[in-house]
PDB file of N, CA, C, O and CB in Angstrom:
ATOM      1  N   MET A   1      99.682 109.130 130.512  1.00  0.00           N
ATOM      2  CA  MET A   1     100.016 108.847 129.655  1.00  0.00           C
ATOM      3  C   MET A   1      99.605 109.959 128.285  1.00  0.00           C
ATOM      4  O   MET A   1     100.390 110.596 127.582  1.00  0.00           O
ATOM      5  CB  MET A   1      99.645 107.613 129.760  1.00  0.00           C
ATOM      6  N   GLY A   2      98.305 109.915 128.232  1.00  0.00           N
ATOM      7  CA  GLY A   2      97.545 110.474 127.262  1.00  0.00           C
ATOM      8  C   GLY A   2      98.037 111.468 125.984  1.00  0.00           C
ATOM      9  O   GLY A   2      97.804 111.428 124.775  1.00  0.00           O
ATOM     10  N   TYR A   3      98.849 112.401 126.858  1.00  0.00           N
ATOM     11  CA  TYR A   3      99.223 113.725 126.510  1.00  0.00           C
ATOM     12  C   TYR A   3     100.368 113.783 125.551  1.00  0.00           C
ATOM     13  O   TYR A   3     100.781 114.775 124.951  1.00  0.00           O
ATOM     14  CB  TYR A   3      99.545 114.469 127.702  1.00  0.00           C
ATOM     15  N   PHE A   4     100.983 112.087 125.491  1.00  0.00           N
ATOM     16  CA  PHE A   4     102.112 112.007 124.078  1.00  0.00           C
ATOM     17  C   PHE A   4     101.400 111.272 123.150  1.00  0.00           C
ATOM     18  O   PHE A   4     100.932 110.188 123.498  1.00  0.00           O
ATOM     19  CB  PHE A   4     103.700 111.161 124.295  1.00  0.00           C
ATOM     20  N   THR A   5     101.278 111.590 122.279  1.00  0.00           N
ATOM     21  CA  THR A   5     101.849 110.742 120.763  1.00  0.00           C
ATOM     22  C   THR A   5     102.252 109.459 120.375  1.00  0.00           C
ATOM     23  O   THR A   5     103.233 109.757 119.692  1.00  0.00           O
ATOM     24  CB  THR A   5     102.898 111.181 120.341  1.00  0.00           C
ATOM     25  N   GLN A   6     102.171 108.147 120.332  1.00  0.00           N
ATOM     26  CA  GLN A   6     102.706 107.212 119.690  1.00  0.00           C
ATOM     27  C   GLN A   6     104.063 108.001 118.843  1.00  0.00           C
ATOM     28  O   GLN A   6     105.200 107.754 119.247  1.00  0.00           O
ATOM     29  CB  GLN A   6     101.520 106.499 118.798  1.00  0.00           C
ATOM     30  N   ALA A   7     103.874 108.898 117.726  1.00  0.00           N
ATOM     31  CA  ALA A   7     105.054 109.023 117.037  1.00  0.00           C
ATOM     32  C   ALA A   7     105.796 110.312 118.172  1.00  0.00           C
ATOM     33  O   ALA A   7     106.941 110.606 117.830  1.00  0.00           O
ATOM     34  CB  ALA A   7     104.724 109.476 115.200  1.00  0.00           C
ATOM     35  N   GLN A   8     105.258 111.094 119.470  1.00  0.00           N
ATOM     36  CA  GLN A   8     106.405 111.623 119.896  1.00  0.00           C
ATOM     37  C   GLN A   8     107.010 110.955 120.872  1.00  0.00           C
ATOM     38  O   GLN A   8     108.116 111.329 121.261  1.00  0.00           O
ATOM     39  CB  GLN A   8     106.262 112.787 120.243  1.00  0.00           C
ATOM     40  N   ILE A   9     106.317 109.754 121.477  1.00  0.00           N
ATOM     41  CA  ILE A   9     107.485 109.203 121.989  1.00  0.00           C
ATOM     42  C   ILE A   9     108.678 108.301 121.468  1.00  0.00           C
ATOM     43  O   ILE A   9     109.690 108.072 122.130  1.00  0.00           O
ATOM     44  CB  ILE A   9     107.067 108.667 122.794  1.00  0.00           C
ATOM     45  N   GLU A  10     108.427 107.822 120.202  1.00  0.00           N
ATOM     46  CA  GLU A  10     108.963 107.454 119.128  1.00  0.00           C
ATOM     47  C   GLU A  10     110.369 108.155 119.584  1.00  0.00           C
ATOM     48  O   GLU A  10     111.409 107.796 120.135  1.00  0.00           O
ATOM     49  CB  GLU A  10     108.166 107.888 117.751  1.00  0.00           C
ATOM     50  N   ALA A  11     109.624 109.773 118.859  1.00  0.00           N
ATOM     51  CA  ALA A  11     111.041 110.606 118.783  1.00  0.00           C
ATOM     52  C   ALA A  11     111.904 110.513 119.513  1.00  0.00           C
ATOM     53  O   ALA A  11     112.997 110.084 119.143  1.00  0.00           O
ATOM     54  CB  ALA A  11     111.030 111.770 118.841  1.00  0.00           C
ATOM     55  N   LYS A  12     111.621 110.947 120.957  1.00  0.00           N
ATOM     56  CA  LYS A  12     112.737 110.886 121.891  1.00  0.00           C
ATOM     57  C   LYS A  12     113.421 109.417 122.283  1.00  0.00           C
ATOM     58  O   LYS A  12     114.615 109.257 122.540  1.00  0.00           O
ATOM     59  CB  LYS A  12     112.216 111.528 123.141  1.00  0.00           C
ATOM     60  N   LEU A  13     112.218 108.199 122.270  1.00  0.00           N
ATOM     61  CA  LEU A  13     113.557 106.822 121.620  1.00  0.00           C
ATOM     62  C   LEU A  13     114.701 106.803 120.894  1.00  0.00           C
ATOM     63  O   LEU A  13     115.832 106.502 121.276  1.00  0.00           O
ATOM     64  CB  LEU A  13     113.122 105.917 120.741  1.00  0.00           C
ATOM     65  N   THR A  14     114.227 107.242 119.512  1.00  0.00           N
ATOM     66  CA  THR A  14     115.119 107.504 118.587  1.00  0.00           C
ATOM     67  C   THR A  14     115.910 108.646 119.359  1.00  0.00           C
ATOM     68  O   THR A  14     116.719 108.144 120.139  1.00  0.00           O
ATOM     69  CB  THR A  14     114.464 107.864 117.171  1.00  0.00           C
ATOM     70  N   LEU A  15     115.912 109.616 119.366  1.00  0.00           N
ATOM     71  CA  LEU A  15     116.582 110.955 119.870  1.00  0.00           C
ATOM     72  C   LEU A  15     117.791 110.466 121.740  1.00  0.00           C
ATOM     73  O   LEU A  15     118.792 111.048 122.159  1.00  0.00           O
ATOM     74  CB  LEU A  15     114.706 112.356 120.279  1.00  0.00           C
ATOM     75  N   TYR A  16     117.266 109.607 122.156  1.00  0.00           N
ATOM     76  CA  TYR A  16     117.903 109.067 123.529  1.00  0.00           C
ATOM     77  C   TYR A  16     118.944 107.694 123.164  1.00  0.00           C
ATOM     78  O   TYR A  16     119.917 107.241 123.767  1.00  0.00           O
ATOM     79  CB  TYR A  16     116.489 108.535 124.687  1.00  0.00           C
ATOM     80  N   SER A  17     118.309 107.312 122.000  1.00  0.00           N
ATOM     81  CA  SER A  17     118.346 106.101 121.965  1.00  0.00           C
ATOM     82  C   SER A  17     120.347 106.050 121.300  1.00  0.00           C
ATOM     83  O   SER A  17     121.262 105.290 121.618  1.00  0.00           O
ATOM     84  CB  SER A  17     116.816 105.467 120.894  1.00  0.00           C
ATOM     85  N   GLU A  18     120.288 107.564 120.040  1.00  0.00           N
ATOM     86  CA  GLU A  18     121.301 107.590 118.924  1.00  0.00           C
ATOM     87  C   GLU A  18     122.232 108.485 120.285  1.00  0.00           C
ATOM     88  O   GLU A  18     123.433 108.240 120.389  1.00  0.00           O
ATOM     89  CB  GLU A  18     120.771 108.529 117.039  1.00  0.00           C
ATOM     90  N   MET A  19     121.624 109.414 121.181  1.00  0.00           N
ATOM     91  CA  MET A  19     122.958 110.003 122.271  1.00  0.00           C
ATOM     92  C   MET A  19     123.718 108.907 123.038  1.00  0.00           C
ATOM     93  O   MET A  19     124.918 109.114 123.219  1.00  0.00           O
ATOM     94  CB  MET A  19     122.345 111.045 123.588  1.00  0.00           C
ATOM     95  N   ILE A  20     123.058 107.504 123.624  1.00  0.00           N
ATOM     96  CA  ILE A  20     123.774 106.780 123.727  1.00  0.00           C
ATOM     97  C   ILE A  20     124.988 105.723 123.099  1.00  0.00           C
ATOM     98  O   ILE A  20     126.107 105.239 123.272  1.00  0.00           O
ATOM     99  CB  ILE A  20     123.196 106.606 124.055  1.00  0.00           C
ATOM    100  N   ASP A  21     124.092 105.780 122.451  1.00  0.00           N
ATOM    101  CA  ASP A  21     125.608 105.024 120.622  1.00  0.00           C
ATOM    102  C   ASP A  21     126.337 105.613 120.133  1.00  0.00           C
ATOM    103  O   ASP A  21     127.250 104.989 119.594  1.00  0.00           O
ATOM    104  CB  ASP A  21     125.232 104.622 119.006  1.00  0.00           C
ATOM    105  N   ALA A  22     126.347 107.076 120.050  1.00  0.00           N
ATOM    106  CA  ALA A  22     127.382 107.870 119.993  1.00  0.00           C
ATOM    107  C   ALA A  22     128.409 108.415 120.874  1.00  0.00           C
ATOM    108  O   ALA A  22     129.602 108.617 120.647  1.00  0.00           O
ATOM    109  CB  ALA A  22     126.988 108.594 119.631  1.00  0.00           C
ATOM    110  N   ILE A  23     127.317 108.723 122.522  1.00  0.00           N
ATOM    111  CA  ILE A  23     128.690 108.370 123.450  1.00  0.00           C
ATOM    112  C   ILE A  23     129.155 107.113 123.349  1.00  0.00           C
ATOM    113  O   ILE A  23     130.383 107.039 123.381  1.00  0.00           O
ATOM    114  CB  ILE A  23     128.518 108.518 124.942  1.00  0.00           C
ATOM    115  N   ALA A  24     128.330 105.690 123.193  1.00  0.00           N
ATOM    116  CA  ALA A  24     129.153 104.570 123.737  1.00  0.00           C
ATOM    117  C   ALA A  24     130.503 104.444 122.343  1.00  0.00           C
ATOM    118  O   ALA A  24     131.307 103.522 122.481  1.00  0.00           O
ATOM    119  CB  ALA A  24     127.939 102.904 123.979  1.00  0.00           C
ATOM    120  N   ASN A  25     130.664 105.374 121.096  1.00  0.00           N
ATOM    121  CA  ASN A  25     131.259 105.558 120.236  1.00  0.00           C
ATOM    122  C   ASN A  25     132.662 106.215 120.723  1.00  0.00           C
ATOM    123  O   ASN A  25     133.714 106.043 120.108  1.00  0.00           O
ATOM    124  CB  ASN A  25     130.456 106.179 119.406  1.00  0.00           C
ATOM    125  N   GLY A  26     132.523 107.129 122.117  1.00  0.00           N
ATOM    126  CA  GLY A  26     133.289 108.109 121.876  1.00  0.00           C
ATOM    127  C   GLY A  26     133.310 109.748 122.042  1.00  0.00           C
ATOM    128  O   GLY A  26     133.922 110.574 122.718  1.00  0.00           O
ATOM    129  N   GLN A  27     132.358 109.739 121.104  1.00  0.00           N
ATOM    130  CA  GLN A  27     131.707 111.364 121.010  1.00  0.00           C
ATOM    131  C   GLN A  27     130.663 112.001 121.344  1.00  0.00           C
ATOM    132  O   GLN A  27     129.999 111.812 122.363  1.00  0.00           O
ATOM    133  CB  GLN A  27     131.549 111.758 120.029  1.00  0.00           C
ATOM    134  N   SER A  28     130.480 112.754 120.535  1.00  0.00           N
ATOM    135  CA  SER A  28     129.454 114.005 121.701  1.00  0.00           C
ATOM    136  C   SER A  28     128.427 114.013 120.438  1.00  0.00           C
ATOM    137  O   SER A  28     128.538 113.651 119.267  1.00  0.00           O
ATOM    138  CB  SER A  28     130.352 116.165 122.303  1.00  0.00           C
ATOM    139  N   TYR A  29     127.460 114.544 121.145  1.00  0.00           N
ATOM    140  CA  TYR A  29     125.698 114.572 120.306  1.00  0.00           C
ATOM    141  C   TYR A  29     125.413 115.677 120.575  1.00  0.00           C
ATOM    142  O   TYR A  29     125.383 115.951 121.775  1.00  0.00           O
ATOM    143  CB  TYR A  29     124.307 113.574 120.814  1.00  0.00           C
ATOM    144  N   SER A  30     125.128 116.630 119.691  1.00  0.00           N
ATOM    145  CA  SER A  30     124.728 117.593 119.445  1.00  0.00           C
ATOM    146  C   SER A  30     123.048 117.206 118.942  1.00  0.00           C
ATOM    147  O   SER A  30     122.591 116.408 118.123  1.00  0.00           O
ATOM    148  CB  SER A  30     125.746 118.227 118.544  1.00  0.00           C
ATOM    149  N   PHE A  31     122.327 118.371 120.039  1.00  0.00           N
ATOM    150  CA  PHE A  31     120.786 118.682 119.066  1.00  0.00           C
ATOM    151  C   PHE A  31     120.442 119.705 119.372  1.00  0.00           C
ATOM    152  O   PHE A  31     121.237 120.346 120.060  1.00  0.00           O
ATOM    153  CB  PHE A  31     119.462 117.834 119.204  1.00  0.00           C
ATOM    154  N   ASN A  32     119.177 120.320 119.038  1.00  0.00           N
ATOM    155  CA  ASN A  32     118.285 121.447 119.140  1.00  0.00           C
ATOM    156  C   ASN A  32     117.405 120.998 119.953  1.00  0.00           C
ATOM    157  O   ASN A  32     116.835 120.025 119.457  1.00  0.00           O
ATOM    158  CB  ASN A  32     117.693 121.960 117.946  1.00  0.00           C
ATOM    159  N   ASP A  33     117.021 121.269 121.007  1.00  0.00           N
ATOM    160  CA  ASP A  33     116.197 121.408 122.049  1.00  0.00           C
ATOM    161  C   ASP A  33     115.072 121.751 121.937  1.00  0.00           C
ATOM    162  O   ASP A  33     114.074 121.195 122.396  1.00  0.00           O
ATOM    163  CB  ASP A  33     116.556 122.039 122.775  1.00  0.00           C
ATOM    164  N   GLY A  34     115.177 123.204 120.986  1.00  0.00           N
ATOM    165  CA  GLY A  34     114.318 124.334 120.890  1.00  0.00           C
ATOM    166  C   GLY A  34     114.612 125.840 121.512  1.00  0.00           C
ATOM    167  O   GLY A  34     114.067 126.880 121.144  1.00  0.00           O
ATOM    168  N   HIS A  35     115.251 125.747 122.174  1.00  0.00           N
ATOM    169  CA  HIS A  35     115.801 126.752 122.823  1.00  0.00           C
ATOM    170  C   HIS A  35     117.371 127.579 122.715  1.00  0.00           C
ATOM    171  O   HIS A  35     117.777 128.700 123.024  1.00  0.00           O
ATOM    172  CB  HIS A  35     115.642 126.248 123.906  1.00  0.00           C
ATOM    173  N   GLY A  36     118.091 126.106 121.975  1.00  0.00           N
ATOM    174  CA  GLY A  36     119.531 126.599 121.336  1.00  0.00           C
ATOM    175  C   GLY A  36     120.299 124.843 121.444  1.00  0.00           C
ATOM    176  O   GLY A  36     119.921 123.798 121.973  1.00  0.00           O
ATOM    177  N   VAL A  37     121.311 125.171 120.783  1.00  0.00           N
ATOM    178  CA  VAL A  37     121.746 123.524 120.595  1.00  0.00           C
ATOM    179  C   VAL A  37     122.165 123.279 121.689  1.00  0.00           C
ATOM    180  O   VAL A  37     122.396 124.214 122.455  1.00  0.00           O
ATOM    181  CB  VAL A  37     122.843 123.044 119.556  1.00  0.00           C
ATOM    182  N   MET A  38     122.379 121.972 122.072  1.00  0.00           N
ATOM    183  CA  MET A  38     122.210 121.726 123.397  1.00  0.00           C
ATOM    184  C   MET A  38     123.452 120.290 123.138  1.00  0.00           C
ATOM    185  O   MET A  38     122.846 119.259 122.843  1.00  0.00           O
ATOM    186  CB  MET A  38     120.298 121.431 123.971  1.00  0.00           C
ATOM    187  N   SER A  39     124.995 120.107 123.205  1.00  0.00           N
ATOM    188  CA  SER A  39     125.801 118.959 123.425  1.00  0.00           C
ATOM    189  C   SER A  39     125.918 118.179 124.614  1.00  0.00           C
ATOM    190  O   SER A  39     126.107 118.751 125.688  1.00  0.00           O
ATOM    191  CB  SER A  39     126.891 119.271 123.194  1.00  0.00           C
ATOM    192  N   VAL A  40     125.833 117.011 124.550  1.00  0.00           N
ATOM    193  CA  VAL A  40     126.189 115.870 125.732  1.00  0.00           C
ATOM    194  C   VAL A  40     127.294 115.339 125.763  1.00  0.00           C
ATOM    195  O   VAL A  40     128.119 115.791 124.969  1.00  0.00           O
ATOM    196  CB  VAL A  40     125.450 114.754 125.762  1.00  0.00           C
ATOM    197  N   THR A  41     127.698 114.267 126.621  1.00  0.00           N
ATOM    198  CA  THR A  41     128.984 113.772 126.293  1.00  0.00           C
ATOM    199  C   THR A  41     128.964 112.572 127.547  1.00  0.00           C
ATOM    200  O   THR A  41     128.105 112.373 128.405  1.00  0.00           O
ATOM    201  CB  THR A  41     130.316 115.076 126.335  1.00  0.00           C
ATOM    202  N   ARG A  42     130.110 111.950 127.320  1.00  0.00           N
ATOM    203  CA  ARG A  42     130.418 110.590 128.278  1.00  0.00           C
ATOM    204  C   ARG A  42     129.715 111.191 129.952  1.00  0.00           C
ATOM    205  O   ARG A  42     129.395 110.171 130.563  1.00  0.00           O
ATOM    206  CB  ARG A  42     132.635 110.187 128.365  1.00  0.00           C
ATOM    207  N   SER A  43     129.450 112.261 130.682  1.00  0.00           N
ATOM    208  CA  SER A  43     129.458 113.209 131.758  1.00  0.00           C
ATOM    209  C   SER A  43     128.074 113.008 131.851  1.00  0.00           C
ATOM    210  O   SER A  43     127.578 112.936 132.975  1.00  0.00           O
ATOM    211  CB  SER A  43     130.034 114.725 131.555  1.00  0.00           C
ATOM    212  N   SER A  44     127.288 112.893 130.739  1.00  0.00           N
ATOM    213  CA  SER A  44     126.109 113.013 130.836  1.00  0.00           C
ATOM    214  C   SER A  44     125.077 111.622 130.303  1.00  0.00           C
ATOM    215  O   SER A  44     123.955 111.831 129.842  1.00  0.00           O
ATOM    216  CB  SER A  44     125.955 114.258 130.150  1.00  0.00           C
ATOM    217  N   LEU A  45     125.598 110.342 130.436  1.00  0.00           N
ATOM    218  CA  LEU A  45     125.279 109.134 130.092  1.00  0.00           C
ATOM    219  C   LEU A  45     124.568 108.969 131.446  1.00  0.00           C
ATOM    220  O   LEU A  45     123.395 109.342 131.422  1.00  0.00           O
ATOM    221  CB  LEU A  45     126.469 108.144 129.634  1.00  0.00           C
ATOM    222  N   SER A  46     125.011 108.497 132.611  1.00  0.00           N
ATOM    223  CA  SER A  46     123.434 108.543 133.299  1.00  0.00           C
ATOM    224  C   SER A  46     122.252 108.828 132.909  1.00  0.00           C
ATOM    225  O   SER A  46     121.438 108.028 132.449  1.00  0.00           O
ATOM    226  CB  SER A  46     123.301 109.246 134.131  1.00  0.00           C
ATOM    227  N   THR A  47     122.028 110.601 133.164  1.00  0.00           N
ATOM    228  CA  THR A  47     120.750 110.909 133.039  1.00  0.00           C
ATOM    229  C   THR A  47     120.409 110.496 131.693  1.00  0.00           C
ATOM    230  O   THR A  47     119.179 110.467 131.714  1.00  0.00           O
ATOM    231  CB  THR A  47     120.480 112.286 133.328  1.00  0.00           C
ATOM    232  N   ILE A  48     120.729 110.217 130.731  1.00  0.00           N
ATOM    233  CA  ILE A  48     120.067 109.874 129.529  1.00  0.00           C
ATOM    234  C   ILE A  48     119.733 108.044 129.535  1.00  0.00           C
ATOM    235  O   ILE A  48     119.123 107.323 128.745  1.00  0.00           O
ATOM    236  CB  ILE A  48     121.153 110.433 128.204  1.00  0.00           C
ATOM    237  N   GLU A  49     120.288 107.836 130.516  1.00  0.00           N
ATOM    238  CA  GLU A  49     120.040 106.568 130.333  1.00  0.00           C
ATOM    239  C   GLU A  49     118.709 106.305 131.056  1.00  0.00           C
ATOM    240  O   GLU A  49     117.867 105.432 130.845  1.00  0.00           O
ATOM    241  CB  GLU A  49     121.182 105.744 130.784  1.00  0.00           C
ATOM    242  N   GLN A  50     118.749 107.438 132.100  1.00  0.00           N
ATOM    243  CA  GLN A  50     117.794 107.079 132.862  1.00  0.00           C
ATOM    244  C   GLN A  50     116.145 108.038 131.660  1.00  0.00           C
ATOM    245  O   GLN A  50     115.067 107.447 131.601  1.00  0.00           O
ATOM    246  CB  GLN A  50     118.317 107.757 134.823  1.00  0.00           C
ATOM    247  N   SER A  51     116.259 108.849 131.220  1.00  0.00           N
ATOM    248  CA  SER A  51     115.429 109.447 130.060  1.00  0.00           C
ATOM    249  C   SER A  51     114.694 108.413 128.989  1.00  0.00           C
ATOM    250  O   SER A  51     113.507 108.372 128.662  1.00  0.00           O
ATOM    251  CB  SER A  51     116.428 110.367 129.223  1.00  0.00           C
ATOM    252  N   LEU A  52     115.852 107.558 128.539  1.00  0.00           N
ATOM    253  CA  LEU A  52     115.470 106.600 128.034  1.00  0.00           C
ATOM    254  C   LEU A  52     114.355 105.979 128.574  1.00  0.00           C
ATOM    255  O   LEU A  52     113.191 106.193 128.235  1.00  0.00           O
ATOM    256  CB  LEU A  52     116.340 105.943 127.938  1.00  0.00           C
ATOM    257  N   GLN A  53     114.788 105.102 129.536  1.00  0.00           N
ATOM    258  CA  GLN A  53     114.226 103.957 130.308  1.00  0.00           C
ATOM    259  C   GLN A  53     112.763 105.290 130.565  1.00  0.00           C
ATOM    260  O   GLN A  53     111.724 104.721 130.230  1.00  0.00           O
ATOM    261  CB  GLN A  53     115.469 103.159 132.021  1.00  0.00           C
ATOM    262  N   LEU A  54     112.610 106.024 130.794  1.00  0.00           N
ATOM    263  CA  LEU A  54     111.295 106.908 131.034  1.00  0.00           C
ATOM    264  C   LEU A  54     110.253 107.003 129.534  1.00  0.00           C
ATOM    265  O   LEU A  54     109.030 107.077 129.411  1.00  0.00           O
ATOM    266  CB  LEU A  54     111.898 108.654 131.518  1.00  0.00           C
ATOM    267  N   TRP A  55     111.445 106.957 128.460  1.00  0.00           N
ATOM    268  CA  TRP A  55     110.203 107.259 127.576  1.00  0.00           C
ATOM    269  C   TRP A  55     109.834 105.787 126.993  1.00  0.00           C
ATOM    270  O   TRP A  55     108.749 105.568 126.456  1.00  0.00           O
ATOM    271  CB  TRP A  55     110.558 108.458 126.259  1.00  0.00           C
ATOM    272  N   GLU A  56     110.940 104.706 127.165  1.00  0.00           N
ATOM    273  CA  GLU A  56     110.629 103.580 127.060  1.00  0.00           C
ATOM    274  C   GLU A  56     109.251 102.836 128.030  1.00  0.00           C
ATOM    275  O   GLU A  56     108.530 101.927 127.617  1.00  0.00           O
ATOM    276  CB  GLU A  56     111.880 103.082 127.246  1.00  0.00           C
ATOM    277  N   ARG A  57     109.149 103.519 129.405  1.00  0.00           N
ATOM    278  CA  ARG A  57     108.054 102.768 130.430  1.00  0.00           C
ATOM    279  C   ARG A  57     106.975 103.504 129.552  1.00  0.00           C
ATOM    280  O   ARG A  57     106.101 102.724 129.175  1.00  0.00           O
ATOM    281  CB  ARG A  57     108.072 103.149 132.428  1.00  0.00           C
ATOM    282  N   ARG A  58     106.802 104.832 129.118  1.00  0.00           N
ATOM    283  CA  ARG A  58     105.650 105.885 128.610  1.00  0.00           C
ATOM    284  C   ARG A  58     105.014 104.806 127.181  1.00  0.00           C
ATOM    285  O   ARG A  58     103.839 104.597 126.878  1.00  0.00           O
ATOM    286  CB  ARG A  58     106.536 107.838 127.980  1.00  0.00           C
ATOM    287  N   TYR A  59     106.407 104.225 126.452  1.00  0.00           N
ATOM    288  CA  TYR A  59     105.657 103.733 124.863  1.00  0.00           C
ATOM    289  C   TYR A  59     105.156 102.051 125.678  1.00  0.00           C
ATOM    290  O   TYR A  59     104.301 101.359 125.126  1.00  0.00           O
ATOM    291  CB  TYR A  59     107.292 103.542 122.928  1.00  0.00           C
ATOM    292  N   ASP A  60     105.679 101.698 126.708  1.00  0.00           N
ATOM    293  CA  ASP A  60     104.543 100.369 127.354  1.00  0.00           C
ATOM    294  C   ASP A  60     103.336 100.401 127.431  1.00  0.00           C
ATOM    295  O   ASP A  60     102.423  99.661 127.064  1.00  0.00           O
ATOM    296  CB  ASP A  60     104.623 100.000 128.637  1.00  0.00           C
ATOM    297  N   ALA A  61     103.447 101.752 128.176  1.00  0.00           N
ATOM    298  CA  ALA A  61     102.587 101.942 128.089  1.00  0.00           C
ATOM    299  C   ALA A  61     100.798 102.496 127.350  1.00  0.00           C
ATOM    300  O   ALA A  61      99.584 102.294 127.392  1.00  0.00           O
ATOM    301  CB  ALA A  61     103.119 102.030 128.519  1.00  0.00           C
ATOM    302  N   LEU A  62     101.705 103.157 126.840  1.00  0.00           N
ATOM    303  CA  LEU A  62     100.682 103.138 125.741  1.00  0.00           C
ATOM    304  C   LEU A  62     100.118 102.015 125.178  1.00  0.00           C
ATOM    305  O   LEU A  62      98.895 101.923 125.072  1.00  0.00           O
ATOM    306  CB  LEU A  62     101.118 103.708 124.757  1.00  0.00           C
ATOM    307  N   ASN A  63     101.062 100.925 124.708  1.00  0.00           N
ATOM    308  CA  ASN A  63     100.786 100.015 123.885  1.00  0.00           C
ATOM    309  C   ASN A  63     100.199  98.698 125.086  1.00  0.00           C
ATOM    310  O   ASN A  63      99.712  97.627 124.725  1.00  0.00           O
ATOM    311  CB  ASN A  63     102.215  99.735 122.866  1.00  0.00           C
ATOM    312  N   GLY A  64     100.307  98.923 125.844  1.00  0.00           N
ATOM    313  CA  GLY A  64      99.601  97.621 126.848  1.00  0.00           C
ATOM    314  C   GLY A  64     101.118  96.800 126.998  1.00  0.00           C
ATOM    315  O   GLY A  64     101.123  95.604 127.292  1.00  0.00           O
ATOM    316  N   SER A  65     101.954  97.295 126.847  1.00  0.00           N
ATOM    317  CA  SER A  65     103.549  95.957 126.832  1.00  0.00           C
ATOM    318  C   SER A  65     103.773  95.976 128.253  1.00  0.00           C
ATOM    319  O   SER A  65     103.344  96.984 128.813  1.00  0.00           O
ATOM    320  CB  SER A  65     105.441  96.509 125.862  1.00  0.00           C
ATOM    321  N   GLY A  66     104.465  94.921 129.143  1.00  0.00           N
ATOM    322  CA  GLY A  66     105.243  94.812 129.997  1.00  0.00           C
ATOM    323  C   GLY A  66     106.172  94.928 129.736  1.00  0.00           C
ATOM    324  O   GLY A  66     106.863  94.940 130.754  1.00  0.00           O
ATOM    325  N   SER A  67     107.090  95.115 128.335  1.00  0.00           N
ATOM    326  CA  SER A  67     108.846  94.956 128.178  1.00  0.00           C
ATOM    327  C   SER A  67     109.142  96.043 127.238  1.00  0.00           C
ATOM    328  O   SER A  67     108.430  96.381 126.292  1.00  0.00           O
ATOM    329  CB  SER A  67     109.496  93.344 127.457  1.00  0.00           C
ATOM    330  N   ILE A  68     110.226  96.540 127.578  1.00  0.00           N
ATOM    331  CA  ILE A  68     110.564  97.236 126.536  1.00  0.00           C
ATOM    332  C   ILE A  68     111.270  96.653 125.425  1.00  0.00           C
ATOM    333  O   ILE A  68     111.662  97.191 124.389  1.00  0.00           O
ATOM    334  CB  ILE A  68     111.180  98.157 126.947  1.00  0.00           C
ATOM    335  N   VAL A  69     111.344  95.728 125.728  1.00  0.00           N
ATOM    336  CA  VAL A  69     111.239  94.602 124.010  1.00  0.00           C
ATOM    337  C   VAL A  69     111.114  95.094 122.725  1.00  0.00           C
ATOM    338  O   VAL A  69     111.699  95.290 121.660  1.00  0.00           O
ATOM    339  CB  VAL A  69     109.912  93.648 123.841  1.00  0.00           C
ATOM    340  N   SER A  70     109.667  95.240 123.564  1.00  0.00           N
ATOM    341  CA  SER A  70     108.762  95.717 122.588  1.00  0.00           C
ATOM    342  C   SER A  70     109.277  96.916 121.184  1.00  0.00           C
ATOM    343  O   SER A  70     109.495  96.521 120.039  1.00  0.00           O
ATOM    344  CB  SER A  70     107.676  96.373 123.568  1.00  0.00           C
ATOM    345  N   TRP A  71     109.405  98.616 121.694  1.00  0.00           N
ATOM    346  CA  TRP A  71     109.857  98.868 121.505  1.00  0.00           C
ATOM    347  C   TRP A  71     111.212  99.482 120.603  1.00  0.00           C
ATOM    348  O   TRP A  71     111.545 100.354 119.800  1.00  0.00           O
ATOM    349  CB  TRP A  71     109.446  98.590 121.924  1.00  0.00           C
ATOM    350  N   ARG A  72     111.771  98.158 121.502  1.00  0.00           N
ATOM    351  CA  ARG A  72     113.857  97.894 120.425  1.00  0.00           C
ATOM    352  C   ARG A  72     113.163  96.639 119.414  1.00  0.00           C
ATOM    353  O   ARG A  72     113.483  96.470 118.238  1.00  0.00           O
ATOM    354  CB  ARG A  72     116.050  96.759 121.992  1.00  0.00           C
ATOM    355  N   SER A  73     112.442  96.056 119.947  1.00  0.00           N
ATOM    356  CA  SER A  73     112.305  94.989 118.383  1.00  0.00           C
ATOM    357  C   SER A  73     111.550  95.784 117.434  1.00  0.00           C
ATOM    358  O   SER A  73     111.900  95.614 116.266  1.00  0.00           O
ATOM    359  CB  SER A  73     111.320  93.342 118.540  1.00  0.00           C
ATOM    360  N   SER A  74     110.559  96.650 117.638  1.00  0.00           N
ATOM    361  CA  SER A  74     110.232  97.470 116.827  1.00  0.00           C
ATOM    362  C   SER A  74     110.775  98.213 115.825  1.00  0.00           C
ATOM    363  O   SER A  74     110.215  98.793 114.895  1.00  0.00           O
ATOM    364  CB  SER A  74     109.882  97.982 117.309  1.00  0.00           C
ATOM    365  N   ARG A  75     112.559  98.090 116.272  1.00  0.00           N
ATOM    366  CA  ARG A  75     113.109  99.486 115.552  1.00  0.00           C
ATOM    367  C   ARG A  75     114.082  98.718 114.563  1.00  0.00           C
ATOM    368  O   ARG A  75     115.025  99.265 113.991  1.00  0.00           O
ATOM    369  CB  ARG A  75     114.022 100.786 116.717  1.00  0.00           C
ATOM    370  N   ARG A  76     113.679  97.151 114.409  1.00  0.00           N
ATOM    371  CA  ARG A  76     114.516  96.655 113.594  1.00  0.00           C
ATOM    372  C   ARG A  76     114.299  96.323 111.985  1.00  0.00           C
ATOM    373  O   ARG A  76     115.218  95.838 111.325  1.00  0.00           O
ATOM    374  CB  ARG A  76     114.801  95.665 114.225  1.00  0.00           C
TER     375      ARG A  76
END
């Protein structure tokens, strides 16, 4: 886990959360992944949720937390 900084992990968590919010509201979400512009839609939701869970586990491992509530609570 040591090869990701807390800032990098938080950026990924924010990105995936924004994607889920947009899709939940019936929108698509576009972003630049460094190789070009990517667009995700409702059909991508399962993969996005899995990615969000992965980054939540990395955040928790970095911060010694046993709960994903820690990151979500810190955003408020």
